[in-house]
C-alpha positions in Angstrom: -53.7 15.0 -31.2 -54.6 16.0 -27.7 -53.4 19.5 -28.3 -55.4 19.9 -31.5 -58.6 18.7 -29.8 -58.0 21.0 -26.9 -57.6 24.0 -29.2 -60.7 23.0 -31.1 -62.6 22.9 -27.8 -61.5 26.4 -27.0 -62.4 27.6 -30.5 -65.8 25.9 -30.4 -66.6 27.3 -27.0 -65.8 30.9 -28.1 -67.9 30.5 -31.2 -70.9 29.1 -29.3 -70.7 31.9 -26.8 -70.6 34.6 -29.5 -73.5 32.9 -31.5 -75.6 32.7 -28.4 -75.0 36.4 -27.6 -76.0 37.3 -31.1 -79.5 35.8 -30.6 -82.2 38.3 -29.9 -84.2 37.8 -26.8 -87.1 39.8 -25.3 -84.8 42.9 -25.0 -83.1 42.3 -28.4 -79.8 41.7 -26.5 -76.5 42.1 -28.2 -78.0 41.2 -31.6 -79.9 44.5 -31.5 -76.5 46.3 -31.8 -75.9 44.6 -35.2 -79.5 44.9 -36.5 -80.2 41.1 -36.3 -83.3 41.4 -34.1 -85.0 44.2 -35.9 -85.8 44.9 -39.5 -83.3 47.7 -39.8 -79.6 47.8 -40.2 -77.1 46.1 -42.4 -78.5 42.7 -41.7 -82.1 43.5 -42.4 -84.6 40.6 -42.8 -84.5 39.5 -39.2 -86.5 36.3 -39.6 -84.2 34.6 -42.1 -81.1 35.8 -40.2 -82.4 34.4 -36.9 -83.1 31.0 -38.5 -79.6 30.8 -39.9 -78.1 32.0 -36.6 -80.1 29.3 -34.8 -78.8 26.6 -37.3 -75.2 27.7 -36.8 -75.6 27.7 -33.0 -76.9 24.2 -33.1 -74.1 23.0 -35.4 -71.3 24.4 -33.3 -73.0 23.2 -30.1 -73.1 19.7 -31.4 -69.5 19.9 -32.5 -68.6 21.2 -29.0 -70.4 18.3 -27.3 -68.9 15.7 -29.7 -65.4 17.1 -29.1 -66.0 17.0 -25.3 -67.0 13.3 -25.6 -63.8 12.6 -27.6 -61.7 14.4 -25.1 -63.2 12.5 -22.2 -62.6 9.2 -24.0 -59.0 10.0 -24.7 -58.4 11.1 -21.1 
């Protein structure tokens, strides 16, 4: 059980980092390379994509925090 939770923690952390890097900032960041921040590219329609990206970031961040709490309680 401990091994599974630790592997989930690593997976969640990688996913959260990637999702955060995908967000567009003032300089359009890494998301500009994939067309998320602008209206051009394969993922055009930036506003809807940004909202969905924000939702997924929140979901995986909450899962990360919950998994951290469970790991601390088991340890």
